[in-house]
N, C-alpha and C positions, 0 to 999 in steps of 0.2 A: 894744310897738312894732309898728306896722302893717307887714306884709310887702309889699314892692313888688318889681317885676321888677328894678329897679336895685339894690336892696339884696341880692337873691338873687345877682345877678351878682358883686357885691363880696364877699359871704360865700363864694361858691364859690372865688373867687380866693384868699381868705384861707386856706381849708382846704387848697388845693393847696400854697400857699407854706409854711404852718406845719408841715405834715406831710411835705412833699416827695413828694406823690403822683405816680405815674408817668403817670396819665391823669386824665380829668375825673370828678368826681362826676356821677351821672346823675339827672336829674329824670324822674319817671314820672307821667303823668296817666292815671288810670283813667276813661275818658270814657263818659258815659252818654247824651249827646245824639247825634243823627245827624251823620254826617260833613259838614262844610261844603265848599262848592265850592273854597274857598281854603285847604284843609288844608295846613299847613306840613310840609315834610319828605318823604322818600321812603316810599312805601307798599310795605312789604316783602312778598315772596311766597316761600313755601317756606322760611321762616326760623323757627328756634326763638326763644323769648323770650330765652334766654341769649345768643343771637347778636345779637339786636336791642340788648341791653345792651352787648355788645362794640362794636358799631358806634357807639353813642352815647358810650361812654367815650373813643372815639378821634376824636370830633369831629362825628359825623353826627347829624342830626335825622331820626328815622324814626317810622313808625307801623306797627302790626300789628293785624290784625283776624281774625275767624273764618276768612275765606277764605285768609289769608296765613300763619297760624301752622302750623308743621309738626309740632311736638311734640304728640302726643295727650294726654299727661299734663298739660302746661301748658294746652292747649286746654280740658280738663275743669276744671282748677283755676280758670281765669278765666271759666268759665261759657259758653264759646263752643260746646261740643258735649259730649255724654256721653262718659264714659270707656269705651274699647273693652273688650269682655269679656275679651280676652286679658290685659290689664293688671289689670282688676278682679278676676279670679280668682287673680292672683299668678303665673300661669304665665309671663307675659312677663318678669318679673324673674328667674325661673329660667333662661329662655332667654338673658338678658343675663349670667348668672353673678353677679348681685347677691345672690341668696339661693339656698339649696338646697332650701328647703321652700316650696311655693306658699302655704301658710297664712300664712307670715310676710309674703310679698308682699301677700297679700290684706288682712291686717290693716294693713299700712303704708298702703294706699290707703283703707281704711275710715276711718282716723283722719286722713287728709290734709285740712287746711283748704282751703276753696274758696269761690268766689263762686256765688250762685244763677245758674242758667241764664238768660241774657239780661239780666243786670244791667248789664253794660257793652257798649258797641258797638265799642270799640277801645282800644288802648294807644298813647300817644304818649310817646316817649323822646327825650331831648336832653341835650347837655352842659350842666351846670347854669349855667356861666358865660355861656352863650348862650341861656338860657331866654327863650321868647317868651310864656310863661304860667306861672302859679304851679303847681308840681307838687303832687301829693298825697303822693308818697313820694320819698325820696332814697335811691338805691342806690349804694354805693361798693365797688369791687373793688380790692384792693391787698394789699401785704404785711401779714402778720399783725401785726407790731409797730406799724405805722401805724394799723391798725384798732383795736388795743388802746387807743390814746390817744383815739380817738373814743368807744369804749365808756366810758372813764373820764370823758370830757367829759359824756356822757349821765348817768353816775352822779352827777356833780356837780350837774347840772340837776335830777335827781330826788331830791335830798337824801340821797344815800347808800344808797338802796334797792338791795339786791342784784339783779343782773341775771339774767335767765333766758333761756337760748337754747333754742329749740324747733326740732328738726330730725329728719328720718328719714334723713339723708344721701341724700336724694332730693328733687328739685325745689327745690334750694337757692336759685335766683334767683327763680323764679316764686312759690313758696309761702313759703319761709323769709324772703326779703328784701323781698317786695312785698306778698303777701296778708296775712300775719300782722301786719306793721306797720300795714297799712290797716284790718284788721278789729279789731285789739286796741289800736290807737293807742299803739304803743310800739316801741322799737328791738328788733330781733331779730338774732341772729348765729348762725352755724354754721360748717361746715368745707368748704363746697362739696359737690359730689356727682359721681357718675359722669357724668351727662349734661353738665353745664356744663364739666367738665374734658375730656371727649372732644370737645365741639363748639365750644369757643372757645379763645382764646389764654391763658386763665387759667393762671398759672404754678403749679408745685408749692408754692411758698412764699406763694401768695396765697389769699385767701378773700374773702367777701362779707358785707356787713351792709346793713340797710335801716332807715330810720326816717321817721316823718311829718315833713313840712316844718315843722310848728308848733314843733318843737324846734330848728330850725336856728340861729336868732339866739342863743339861750342857749348852745347847744353851741359856737358860734364864740367867744363870750366866754370860756367855760371853757377852750377850746383856747389862746386867747391867754394866759391865766393859766398854763396848764401849760407853755407854750413859754418862759416866763420862767426857769424853774428845773428843773422835773421832767424835761421832755423832753431838754434838752441834757445834764443831769447823767447821766441813764440811758444816753443814747447814748455819752457819753464813756467809760463803763466804768472809771472810776478805781479803784473798789473791786476790780474783777476784776484790774486791772493790777498791784495790789500782790502778788498771788499768782502771776501769770502770768509768772514769771521763771525 
């Protein structure tokens, strides 16, 4: 089935309704061409990528480029500018209290996936049900149980192949949920990170996943099937109720 903007709008609304999401799935475009004069949405300044996602999940259409992105780790991951030496050495993570050994922090950044310098010119983010263009990646932040069903929908689409989540509990939105799905053409999941939990409204019981848009149609079909029996039965907790007396 050919993906169209209208179909994406419909499928976004279906995901929200089927799972009871608290906010919008976010479409992310990793743009390689120069910025047009009629660029849609607010061009953010001094915002982290996770904060741009937060704005988009709550209804705003925004863009973020090398001059506007505030997080140096995300800026490096997206190829906007090199990683600062303080982070590259691992000392920065010691300062944040994330690790106690700088060698651990250094290795975390050495192994961090990222885009080549200059590959993209900007990021465009928008509520999926209001998309004006077809995104590369879809990022969803919500309660763990709701994202579990999305993972199961993806597993149905990929013929039962076990899922692998890749994370360093660092750069959960930029790397784990956007760059890995973009580079490896697959869904990725994690548990959030220090940065996105400090800088956004992500709740303690929420986390984030990302997947390429090419899986969207089949995942929605799988969710529709899950919503017929598996989701309502699980949420009803009838088996638990038999012993909770």
